N, C-alpha and C positions, 0 to 999 in steps of 0.2 A: 442781413439775409444770408450771406455765405457762412457766418458764424453759426447761425441757427441750423443751417443745412449740415455743417460739420458735426455739430453736437448731436443732431438727430441720427446722422449716419453712424456716428460712433456708438450711440445708444443701441441702435439696431444690431450692430456688430457684436456688442457685449451680450445682448439677449440671445443672439444666435449661438455664440460661443458657449454661453451658460447652458443653453438647451442641449447642445452636443455633449457637454461634460456630464450633465444629468443622465442623458441617455446612455453614455458610456458606463457610468457608475451602475445604472440599472442592469446593463448587460453583464458587467463583471460580477456584481453581487447576486443577481437573481437569475438571469437567463442561462449563464453557464452552469449554475447549480441545477436548474430544471433539466437541461440537456444531459448533465452528468448523471442525474438520478435515473433518467430513462435509459441511458447507456449501461450503467452499472446493473440496474435491475435486469436488463436484457441479457447481459453477460452471465449473471448468476442463474437466470432461468435456463439459458443454453447449457450451462454446466450441469445443472440438476437433471435436465433431460438426457444429457450424455451419460451421466452416472446411473440413471435409472435403466439404461440399456446395457450396462455392464453385466457380463455373465456372473452368476452366483458361484463363488469359489467353494469347492467341496474339500473338506480337510483330508490331508494325506493319511494313509493308513499308519497306525503306530509303528515307529521304527523306520518309516520310509521318508527320506529327505524330500522336501518339496522342491520342485524344479525352480531354478533361479531364473526369473524373468529379467530380460534386459530392456528397460523402457526406451522408447525412441525419443529423439530430441523434441523439445517443446516447439510449437509453431509460433513464429513471430507475430505479435499482435493478438494472439488468441488466449483465452483464459484457461487456467489449469487448476486453480485452487481458489478457496475463499478464506479470507482472514477475518478474525474477530478479536477485538481488544476490549474486554469488559470495562476497563478504566474509562473508555470513551462513551459508555452507555450501552444498554441492552439491545438497542436497535442498530448498533454500529457493526456492519458487515460489508466487506468490499471484495470484489473479485481481484485475483492476482493474474495479470497477463504477462506474456513473455515480451521483454524489451522495455526500454525506458524512453522511447521517442515521444515527442509532443502529442501525436495522435493517439498513442496507446494510453498515456496518462490522462487523457480526457475521458477514458472509459473505465478507469479503475487504478489500482496500484500496479507498478511495473517491476518485473523481476529482472535484475541485472544479468544479462546473458553471460554465460560462462561461470556464474557462481552456482553453488550447490542447489540441489532440489530440496524440498521440505523433508526434514528428518535425516538427510544424508550427512555423512562426514564432510566437514568443510563449513562454508559460510553461505547460508541462504540469504541473499541481499535483495531488499525491496525498497523502491522509491515511491513517493506519493506527493501530491500537491499539498501545500500548507493552506493556501487559499485558492479560490476559484475552482470550478469544476467539482462542486460538491464539498469542498473543504475537508477532504478525508483526514488530514493530519493537523487540523486547526488546533487541537488540544495536545499536540505533541509534547510541549513543555510540562504537561501534567504527569507524564510517565515517571514512575518511581521504582526503586529496586523491589523485585519480587512480583511486579505486575505480570499478569499472564498475557501472552500473545498466542492465540490459538489458530491453527491452520488445518484445513482439511482438503484432501485431494479426491474425496469421494469414497475412499476405502479406509482411510486412517485419519485419526485425530492426532495432531502434533501440538503439544503444549510447550511453549518456550517461556522462560522466566527472565525478565529484565534484570540486568546486572547492576546498573547505576543510573543516575539521572542523565538526561540527554547531554551530549558533548557537542560543543560548537567548534566548527572548523571552516576551512575554505573549500570552494568547489573542487580545486585541484588535488585535494588530499585523498587520492584513490586507495591509499593503504587501509582505509576504514572498511573496505569490502574484500580485503585479502582473506585467504582461507583461515588464517589466524589474524583477525583484524587488528591493525595497529592502534595503540592507545586504548584498547578495550579492557586491558587488565587480564585477559585470558592468557594462560600460559600453556602453550602446546596445542596439539591437534585436538579437535572436538567437533561437536555438532552445534553450530552457532547460527544466529539470526542477526542481521543488521537491517535497521530501518533508517531511511534518510528522508529529509525534507528541507525546504528552503527556510532561510532566516535572513532578515527579520520577517515578521508575519506577512507584510505586503511587499517584500523585496526578495532578492536572490543573491545578495553579495556574499552570503555565508550559507553553511549547511548545519542543520541539527542532526545528530546521529544517536541512535539508541542501539545497544547491543543486548542480546539475550542468549541463553543456552538452552538446549533441549532438556526438558524436565520430565516429560511423560509422553508415551506413545500408546495408542489403543485403537482397535478396529472400530469403525463407525457403528457396527452392529451392537456394540456395548453401550450405545447411547452417548450423549454429550458428556465430556469429561467434567469432573468436579470444578475445574478451574473457572468455568462459566459463572460460578456462584461464589468464588473466593475474592 
């Protein structure tokens, strides 16, 4: 009798543990994706509404220099741009928010505070989840030299071109987001983009890094850049 009781108790424990594991996997694979889709869609809608309220700029008279506007700092946790990577599919679009904290990366891609703005001199550095919370960078290893990474801030399209296949490094290698990113192959100051994500696919012991350089800039009033179709 005690043996049967022990066996039955052990079986019940195994069933319970198995159920918990299945529920956890469902949460990781499905529910975080659902939550991320809602969050990212909401951030993009918020951005589009803000951009729709922007005043229409009137061109300066010929020979008159346009006044230089000094943009204020980005607000932590708030979106300021949308990124598109055609290599990842026509429907791949993600908001870029300020900061790389865990809560921020649940809602989209995160801009490393202190790095450049889109299109500016220096290094515009962005992080994103490889898996969970919508899997934004699931296909990161597919990036190839020449791939377009397109960013808009509501007034301008910035098209960057990937320089080389993703580079694998350790989390402490902060030189990859320097103004002239280390090991990128870039020589001297420029207008760069760095993308980072975790590696391996379901771990975080390493990082995958992709670097790109600014290739084209055009106002949004000119329509989407050709890079969407390249």
